[in-house]
N, C-alpha and C positions, 0 to 999 in steps of 0.2 A: 503492500499499500505504499501510495505514494501522501504528500502532504496534503490532502484538496481535504476541508471539513476543517484544518487546525486556523484559531485564531488567532492572528499575533494580536491578542490584547494587549495590553500592561495594564496593571494595578498598585502602581507603585505606591500612592499617596493613599494609605490602609484609614486613616483619622477618615477622609473624605468619604472611603465605599462604607468606612463600619455605619454611617447613617441611610445608607441605602441600606444594606444588606441587611441591618439589623433592625430595618422598620416595625413598627407592633404589626400594621398593615399586612405583612410577609404572612404572620402565623396563617392568619384565617385560609389563605391559598397551600402554603405550604406546609400546615397540620405537623409540627415537628415532633408533637407528646404523640400524634398517634402514628408516625413514621418510626419513631422508638419504640413504642411498644408492637406494634408490626417484626421489627425486627428480632422481640424475644431474647433478648441477650440474658445470659448468664451478671451476677455481679460484680465476676471476677472474669470478667470478659477482655481480651485488648481486641482495640480496634482502631484503626487507621481512618479516620476523612480526611479525601482524598483532594485537593482542591477546598482545603477549610478555610481559605479566605483569611474573616474578621474571628469565625470561631462562631456562626450560627447554630451550627449543632455539634460542632465540638464540644463545647463550653455543658448543653444538654445531655451528649453522652457519658460527659466526664462523672454527671450527677449520676446519670443514671448505670453507671458503671462503678459502685463508690469504692470497691475492694479489686478493681480492676486500673486500665493505663486508656490515655486516648491519647494515637500520635496526630495530632491536628498537622498534615502534609501541605505546603504550600510552596512554590516554586518561585517567591517571588519575596527576596526576603526582609521588605517593610512588612507584609505580611506575617510573616515567622516573626518579626519583634514583635507585633500589637500583641499577638496571639498569647507569646512570654507575659506577658506585661498584662494581658488583662485573665492569665491564668492565678498569676498572682493575686492582682485587687481582687477577683475572685474566691481566691481559697481553695484555688482547685489543684491540690497539690500531684492527682494523678494525670493532669492534661499537660502536655508535654508536643511542644512547637518540634516541626521540624521541616528542616528545609528540603525538597524535594529536588530533583533537576528535571527535565523536561521529558528523558529517555528510562526515570528508575523512580519512584517515592521515597529511596534510600532509606528505609524502615532501618530501624536499630534491631528489632527480633520478628518472630512472626505470628502474625496476628490474625484471631478466631474472625473478623470480620473488618473488612475493607470498604467503606461507604463514598458513592460516590457522587455529588448531589449536583445539577447542571455544569458538569465539569468534563463527564464524556465527553462533549463534542470538540473539546479544546485542545485533546491529543492527538496525536498526529500521527503515529502508525503503532495503532492503537492493539491490532492482534500482538504486533511481537510485544508492547511493555506488558498488555495481558498477558501474555505467555511468562515472560520473565516475572513477572506480579507471582504467578502460583507458588515459586520456588519462597517467598515470605507470607503463607497463608499458614496455619497449622494443618492437619491430616483432614481435618474437619472444616476448615475454613471456606467462608461466602463472602460474595461480591455484590453487592447490592450497588443496582445503577437508578440514579432516578433524573429523568432530564424532561425536558421540554415538547410535547407533542405539536406537532405540525397543524398548523390552524387558529392557533393559539393568541390571544390579546396579548401576552407579556411570553417574554426570554428574548433567547437573538435573534436576530434577523435570520426571515426563514430557509435560507439557504444552507445554514449552520445546523438547520435540526437534522436530525436523524430518524429513521422513522424505527420504532419498535423494532421490525421484524431484522431490518438492517444489524442492529443492535445484539442480536440475538446469533446473527449471521458470525457476526464477528468472534463474539464471542464464544459460539460453538469452536470458531476455525482456530482457536487462542487456547482450546484444549480443557473449557468448562461446559456443563450442564445445566441448560436450565433446570430452577427447581422450582417456580412459583410467579406470580405477577401480583400484584394488589393494584385495586382498581378504586380507591377512594380519595385520589390527589386530580382534583378540577382542572389542573393543564401539564401533568406530566403523566407518565407512565414510572411504576414502580417493579422492577422485575430482577428477580434474586437468583443467584447461580451458586455453584457449587464447583469443586474439580471433577472432571469428568473420570479419572483413575481412582 
């Protein structure tokens, strides 16, 4: 696969982005508590939030897996800095910022779940990326992908949106097995995968 579909977005000013990403109005359509409930994570789970940005999901995950650990992964140094400061400010010792690379999340240990919210379409060579990611999952590790459907009023430009069928094909090509889909998000699909092996 080539770089088509990759978005050359820059998210350097974390404080400015925080106002948008953390807007309380987002809760109505993003339904973060329902998403985390659907993931059915044990309190000691190890989780990676891929493209964590200012921590919208990472902070909530850290509270849900209070005996585990959450790695908030972003390729922007300013986002990693912001997330580290936010974790300290909110007393979340189990939330660790990780500066990822475009080709790898650079996780320090295997995790039970990788959550990818509104980020999948940013990754350029997705099949290669997620094939490598298998080595960063525990044996029963899962990948949950949430991204915008085509034709919805919010989200990235239409040409950057991927139909869920394409996402499933790419994940299966990367060595994953489709597990289930949740249909409660109004603007996004929510697909869960496990390792095929």
